[in-house]
N, C-alpha and C positions, 0 to 999 in steps of 0.2 A: 628599488624598484620604482623610474616612472608611472602611470597613470595611462602612459600612450604605452611605452613597453610589457606593463601587463596586459594591457587589450591587447595586442599583438600575441604574447605567448596562448591567452585562451583559444584567440581565433585560431592558431594554430591547434592548440590541444583540439575544437571541438569539431573542427574541420579534419580533424585524423593525420593530421602534416608532421607529427610525432613520431619518433622512434620509441619503440617499445623501452628501453630505457629512460628515456628521457619523462615518458605516459606514466612509467610508473613513480618517478622521481616529484613529479607536478601531483599526483593523486595523493603524496603525502605530506607533499605540502599544503593538500588541501581538507586535509586531514588535520594535519600542524594548527593549519590558520582560518580560524571560522569566515575573514573576512574576506579571503580568499575565496573562500569556497561559495559565500552567498554572492561574489562579484560576477562568480561561472556563473552560476544558478539563474541571476537578472539578468545575463545577457544572454544564456539561452532564450529564456523568456522574452526579451528585447528582439531576437531573430524570426523568435519562433510568430513573433507579432507581424513582424516586416515581410515575411511568407504569407503571413495570412491575408494582410492588403493586399499584397500582390499577385495572389490567387484571385481577389475576388473582382480587383478591378479589370486581369485579364478576361472573365468568367464575364462581368457586365459587356467588356469590349466586343467578347463573343455573342454574345444575347443580342445588342444592338445589331448588330453585322446578320443575325441570322434573321428577325424584324422587319432588318430594310429589303432581304429577297425576298419575300415571301408577298406575295398578290393578294391581299384580305380581298379582293373585290371580284378579283376572280376568281377565286375559293369559292366566294358568295353564290355567286352564277351555279359556277358548274356544280354547288350541290341542289343547286333549286331545280337546274336543268332538267341533271342525268340522272336516272333510278338508280342504277348503281354506282350510288357516290361513293361507295367505302373503297370499290376497288380504285375508280377513278385518282380517288385523295391518293391512296395511298403509292397507284402505281409514278404519278406527277412528285408527290410530296415524302415519296417514303426517305431519304438521306434528310432533308433538314427533321425529317420529325424525328427521327432517329438520335438525330444529334440533341435533338432540342431534348428528348426524356434522358438523354444518359448527358444532361447536367443539370436535368432540374433532377435526376437522384444525386449527382455530386452536391447537389445547393441543400436537400433535404437530408444528407448523412453529413453535410456541415453543419448546421441546425442543430441537430443533434448533439454532436460534437459541443458548438461554446455554449451550448444551453444546458448541458452538464446530463445529456440524456445517456451518454459514455460515463459509466462510474471513472473515477481517482484522476489522478492526474496525467496521465496517459490511458486512452480506448482498449489499452490491449490488455490494461489492469482490470482485472472484479476483484474489488473488497470480500473477507472473508465472513464479515459481519452475522450472525445470525437472524434470522427473523422467528420470533414463536409464533407456531400455528394456533391461532386461533379457533381456529373449526376443529380442528382434530388433536381435543388435548391429549389420546393414546402416542401422540407423536413424538411431540413436542408437549409436552408437560413441565412446567415451571416447579421447580424443583422448592419445596416449602423450609424451611428453616426448622430446624428438629431442635430449635432450643424453646422456641415462641408457640409455633405451630400458626404464624401467619399463612394467609393464603395472597397475599400480594404477585399479580401477575406483573410481568416483565415484558417487554417490548420487545428488548435484541438481549444477544447476550455474546461474549467472546472470553478470551482467554486474557488472563497479567499470570508474572509469576516478581515473588521477589526481589528489592532490589541492597534491600537491610531491613530491619529491624520492623519497619512499618510504613514503608513504601512499596508501593506495585507497582509494576509497569505495564502497559499495556500497546493499543495501536489508536488512536485519534481517532482514526472511523469510527472505533466500535463506541467509545462516550461521544461522539459529537449531537446534538441537539437532547441531551441527559436532559432531565429534570430531577435528578437525581440516580446514585449509584450505590449498588453493594456488590460487594464482594463474597464467597465462597471459599472454602477449603475443607483439609479434611475437619477439622475443630467445631466451625458453624459460619453462620452469613451473617456481614459485618459492616457496617454503613461507612463509606468514604467519601472525600470531596476531593476534585481534581488540582494539583496542587502547582502543576507548570503542564505548558503542548506547544509541541513544534508542529503544527501541521503540515508542512513541508517536506516533513522529515515519518509524517504519522508515526510521533510517539507522542505520546501518553502517560504521564506519571501521578499517580493517584498518593491521598493519606488518607490510613486509615483513620477516625476521629470515633471509633466505636466505645465508649468506654467499658464492653464487653468482651472485647482483645485486650489480648495477653501478648505484647512480643515479641517477635520470633525469635528462635536460637541462632545464635551464627551462621549464615546460609553455606553450604555443603560445596558451592559453585561458586568460579570466580568469572569476569568478564576480561572477556579477550578483545582487548587492542589492535593485533596485527594481522593480517588478511590471512587466511588458509586459506588449506593449500586444495586444487582442484583435487580431485576422487576420492577426499576424504570422507567416511562412513561418517554421517550425523543422523539424531532425531530429534524426533523433534513432542511433546506431550500437550494435548490442548484440548480442551470439553468441547467435543465436536458432539457429544450426546451430552447427561448428566452425568458421568467418570469421565477421569481423561483419559484419553484414547492417546496411547502410542504410535508413534509415524516415524520409521524406520527410513534411509534413504542416502543418496550421498552424492555430496556438492559439484554439480553439473558447470556449475559455468562462475567465476569470481565478477565478474560483471550484469547484473539483469537483463532490462528486453534489449539493449544493443551494450558495443562497446562506451557510449556516453553515460551510460548510465551505472556510476561508480557506487551509487545509494544499497545497490541489493545486491545482495548472493541467489543463483538460480538453485536449485536443488531439486532433484527426482524424490519430492515422498509425495503420497497422497492424502493433501490435507484439504477439507470440504468447510464450507460455513460454519462457523464455531470456535476453527483454530485459531480467530484474528487474535496477535497480542502474544501467541504461543511464542516462548524460548527454543531454540536452535540451537544444538547442543551437540559438541563433536566429542568422540567415545569414552577421552578423559575427563570430561564435565564440565569443561568448559563454555560458555553460554558466547556462541558467540553470532547470535541475529536474533530477530524479533520476529514470527512470520507473516506477511501482510493481504499476498493475494497472488493470483494464478492469471495466466494467460491463454485468455478463449482461443485463439489460433490454434498452439501449439498442445497435443495433448500431454499433458502430464507434467509442463515448468511450470511452476511453483518459486516463489520469491520470499524473501529475508531482509529485513533492514540489517545492514550490517552493526553487530556491536557497539565499534567506534564510532557510531551516529546514536547510541545510546550513552553511551559515556561523553560524549559532548553535551547530548543533553540534558546529562548530570550538572555538570560542569557549570552550563547558562541557569539553571536554579537559581534567583533573586534570592540574595542572603538574609533582605529582610522577609522571605516568607519561609524561613527555614528555625529552629531553633539553636543547632548547633550544623555546621559546615559534614554534608552526606559522606556517610565512609564504608567504602565498600570494600569484603571480605578482601584478603590476599592468597588464602591457602585453600586447595581446591581438596578437600577430603574424598571427592569421588575416582578421582583418578588410581585406576591399581584394582577398582574393583568389575565385578560385572554388570552385565545390563539389566539382568534384575537386583543387583546391591544398591546400584543406582538409581534405579525408580522406588523403591524403599525408603531410601533420602531424602526426594522432591515429594514427598506424599504432601508436606503443610505448605510448601512454599508455592506452589501452582494452585490459582485461582478463577475460577469463574466469576468473570465481568456481569454482573448484571445491569439492564439499565433499564427507566422507567421514564 
């Protein structure tokens, strides 16, 4: 397929002109071909910038037209001569003032968006990294290392989970800007370093470097690459408090905030800050996603990055960063167990990620 043909297919996909069968095949191609997936994201970003530029030009033209219509000298005379100047000003110019005020509001919102005042790549998402409240230690009190009784205070915390014996995955926004990072599970607290990140997909892979850490046994879960079905019962396990908290729910959409968002699942799980980076399991104990955001406009709309993007990230880790190729568990020992028994087996594989 030539570049021009690929561009035409991408535009057809982003414009919603594909049939459901065509869309399904193209999304499968995106998952299998990282270059095509990258081209789609680049094109989406490029068209977004073009749209922003066009809107800015239109806004400038409208402001110039309004300015040209307003007689500044007449306004000055009216204000100086008539005692009831507010009433007169509103009567004569209320339509122009209303338009100007509306445009000003859009400008402020636009500036907030462009400068990052709204979190994440999409303003509808709010990341779930939890900041430790230093004013009220009774609410979010940092957990002390039970082995050496250190009193270090950390700034943020989220959740992570093992992908093999000494690698842990979490969200990129959890560890972004960190000076140092530690993880904690039922066995204690351990130092880690950032091995690999994909900020565009909000994924970070950490490597345990603490000599006190004993490599984990074979993971009880596996990682699902295929898309899960709408209506499946799912659950997450994360550190929204000092101990792991279960969040049961349902997979409500195979797409994220809109039909073009193929990176996320939408789920109906009551997740809160601190859940970021936690695993999303199906009933059989397969990891199908990574919890990372919620939507402010719709109550109960939460999101998880699909596990296929995690598997791609693992495949993209540079070979020179690894002693050996990452080997993933292919046997799921959680299948067939009750939810209670599944959770017992997960005890050591879910981590609190502490950011200093």
